C-alpha angles and dihedrals in degrees: 000000000000126000106172100190143101115251097177135018130189131187123213098253091195088067092056111076099174141350133184125234088258093054092044088054090050089051093050093047093046092051094045093048092044093053092044094056131002144132115219120162121169107209098213111103118232121216093241093045095247109174107170176233099206141202113208136191124199125206137159121221127169093345095311131110115227117202108192109198122199138174123257089268089053094252106148117249106174145322120231117203121201128186109238099203093109090052097056094089097043090048092049092046092046092052091049094050092044090054089052091047095051091048091047093052088062100045116005134092119263090252092053091048091050092050092051091045091053090053090047092052091048092054090045092050093049091050091049090053090049090051092050088051093050091049093049112127091014109056128006114217134167122239096260092050090050091050092052093045089052089054089054092046087055091051088054089056097057109119100176 
């Protein structure tokens, strides 16, 4: 039986030095939405044929993203490590546009907020496509799962 989905996700809290209430809300929403609906299928075959569901843990060390994948019972399966160099610019751009968005919510007109939100979504979508590309041949994910994972990767990059 296959069940290609994430049932639990954890972030390495040691990586995260500080986060605002806005970022904490983004993290909570991304995790909730991810657990509610996702497609996550590691492509490496396991001797016993295990094919989900999965528990994953995300951490960043020395400029690399580690995705630790475990079985439903938390038995480790594998850890995938991705270089994050190609994500530096999208992460920086996403943080900048999010700051503008959070400020706009408090003081801007609805039209200004909508314009900033469209730009924010565009950056987020491009980064999700990049993540799907980087996972190709290793883990199959759908677009929405990639978007939510990118949000969580950004949370791991907050330095205060």
